[in-house]
Legacy VTK file of the C-alpha trace (Angstrom):
# vtk DataFile Version 3.0
C-alpha trace
ASCII
DATASET POLYDATA
POINTS 174 float
84.622 123.012 -130.831
88.361 122.648 -131.356
89.933 121.881 -134.767
91.282 118.599 -133.365
87.765 117.362 -132.635
86.639 118.288 -136.143
89.523 116.399 -137.748
88.878 113.258 -135.697
85.219 113.218 -136.672
86.004 113.443 -140.396
87.633 110.123 -141.272
88.061 110.989 -144.966
90.274 114.053 -144.356
94.028 113.862 -144.920
96.672 115.719 -142.859
96.099 118.969 -144.835
92.359 118.717 -144.016
91.424 117.927 -147.644
88.457 115.617 -147.988
89.215 112.600 -150.185
86.751 111.740 -152.878
85.395 108.297 -152.028
85.051 107.264 -155.704
88.629 108.195 -156.584
90.234 106.718 -153.465
88.774 103.242 -153.889
89.105 101.173 -157.027
86.975 98.072 -157.339
86.982 95.301 -159.919
84.254 95.415 -162.586
80.929 93.927 -161.508
79.743 90.595 -162.875
76.284 90.442 -164.426
75.006 88.726 -161.264
76.443 91.480 -159.050
74.777 94.063 -161.283
71.435 92.283 -160.905
71.932 92.142 -157.117
72.736 95.876 -157.053
69.656 96.660 -159.144
67.492 94.723 -156.686
68.504 96.838 -153.707
65.292 98.095 -152.148
63.181 95.505 -153.985
61.708 92.203 -152.815
64.512 89.752 -151.998
64.548 86.290 -150.436
68.192 85.983 -149.389
70.376 82.871 -149.427
69.583 81.921 -145.810
65.813 81.714 -146.496
64.064 78.355 -147.007
60.399 78.203 -148.012
58.022 75.274 -148.486
54.781 76.371 -150.089
53.580 78.678 -152.815
54.882 82.176 -153.524
52.926 84.963 -155.224
54.273 88.457 -155.885
53.295 91.494 -157.934
56.283 93.313 -159.459
59.857 92.045 -159.009
61.359 89.345 -156.813
64.896 88.019 -156.382
65.150 84.569 -154.809
68.603 83.546 -153.621
67.484 80.876 -151.127
65.700 77.524 -151.271
62.082 77.201 -152.346
60.017 74.038 -152.598
56.634 74.731 -154.187
54.884 76.841 -156.801
55.893 80.365 -157.792
53.200 82.398 -159.603
53.321 86.016 -160.720
52.660 88.505 -163.482
55.974 90.111 -162.549
59.707 89.647 -163.100
61.538 86.867 -161.257
65.295 86.491 -160.775
66.716 83.212 -159.484
70.034 84.002 -157.769
73.304 82.033 -157.910
72.699 80.436 -154.495
69.055 79.563 -155.209
67.690 76.028 -155.335
64.098 75.980 -156.591
62.044 72.780 -156.692
58.629 73.320 -158.212
56.611 74.907 -160.988
57.295 78.533 -161.973
54.767 80.650 -163.884
55.678 84.300 -164.380
55.925 87.111 -166.932
59.736 87.103 -167.183
62.571 85.156 -165.529
66.361 85.249 -165.307
68.011 82.123 -163.870
71.494 82.201 -162.310
71.008 79.248 -159.911
69.286 75.840 -159.892
65.692 75.094 -160.866
64.178 71.600 -160.777
60.708 71.987 -162.285
58.849 73.380 -165.252
58.986 77.075 -166.153
56.238 78.896 -168.063
56.787 82.569 -168.906
54.672 84.922 -170.997
57.614 86.944 -172.279
61.355 86.339 -171.753
63.387 83.556 -170.149
67.127 83.968 -169.709
69.348 81.062 -168.610
72.712 82.400 -167.426
76.059 80.623 -167.864
76.260 78.859 -164.478
72.583 77.936 -164.083
70.979 74.504 -164.119
67.412 73.893 -165.272
65.895 70.422 -165.095
62.400 70.702 -166.485
60.369 71.814 -169.440
60.298 75.418 -170.540
57.639 77.483 -172.331
58.506 81.049 -173.300
57.918 83.599 -176.044
61.647 84.469 -176.065
64.502 82.295 -174.807
68.141 83.250 -174.211
70.596 80.512 -173.189
74.161 81.577 -172.407
77.133 79.348 -173.122
77.752 77.119 -170.090
74.128 76.909 -168.932
72.766 73.418 -168.252
69.258 72.740 -169.569
67.746 69.260 -169.330
64.218 69.206 -170.704
62.067 70.366 -173.577
61.551 73.928 -174.716
58.541 75.368 -176.488
58.350 78.778 -178.098
54.952 80.348 -177.483
53.330 83.496 -178.781
53.206 84.992 -175.305
49.677 86.292 -175.849
47.672 83.092 -176.110
47.542 80.204 -173.663
50.026 77.473 -174.588
47.238 74.934 -175.349
45.642 77.052 -178.074
48.918 77.721 -179.923
49.215 74.185 -181.278
46.984 73.493 -184.269
45.760 69.938 -184.641
43.679 68.570 -187.483
40.147 67.694 -186.537
39.315 64.006 -186.724
35.834 63.248 -188.055
34.373 59.817 -187.310
31.083 58.534 -188.621
28.935 56.132 -186.699
29.676 53.028 -188.764
29.822 49.474 -187.537
33.323 48.188 -186.877
34.519 45.760 -189.557
37.058 43.065 -188.962
40.481 43.814 -190.365
41.116 40.458 -192.109
38.028 39.385 -194.015
35.604 39.328 -191.072
36.421 35.856 -189.755
35.185 35.222 -186.282
LINES 1 175
174 0 1 2 3 4 5 6 7 8 9 10 11 12 13 14 15 16 17 18 19 20 21 22 23 24 25 26 27 28 29 30 31 32 33 34 35 36 37 38 39 40 41 42 43 44 45 46 47 48 49 50 51 52 53 54 55 56 57 58 59 60 61 62 63 64 65 66 67 68 69 70 71 72 73 74 75 76 77 78 79 80 81 82 83 84 85 86 87 88 89 90 91 92 93 94 95 96 97 98 99 100 101 102 103 104 105 106 107 108 109 110 111 112 113 114 115 116 117 118 119 120 121 122 123 124 125 126 127 128 129 130 131 132 133 134 135 136 137 138 139 140 141 142 143 144 145 146 147 148 149 150 151 152 153 154 155 156 157 158 159 160 161 162 163 164 165 166 167 168 169 170 171 172 173
């Protein structure tokens, strides 16, 4: 093979046939936290921004949703709601990070993180809650233990009633 053919096949070589280092030749702006999350999810389960789902979703480990979902999402895994996502329904998972829009209640066993540009309209139950400045949250939040079901964490006094006849409140006039 001639040297000319070798040079034309190597697009990163300069005129002295030195190969340029790809990292040094290209400078890119620093990644945002959302771009870092997207990069970390490469090779993992992703529902991209052009996906629309009506129905329930169940997954095992990690899922990034960047599209539209109408229905329940249940998992013992880690869920990320992307910037382009629009979720309408109940979410029950181990951990969640929200960058986009959620209209529905969220229940997580461990950590819930609401990022600066997200919108959550619904109630939230989590053991740990992080809300960044700029996040919109319309609803109630409840801090849970993360190990017990939410119903058993609230302690209510027991009401004891005896079987007594009902007496009139104002002197028993009929």
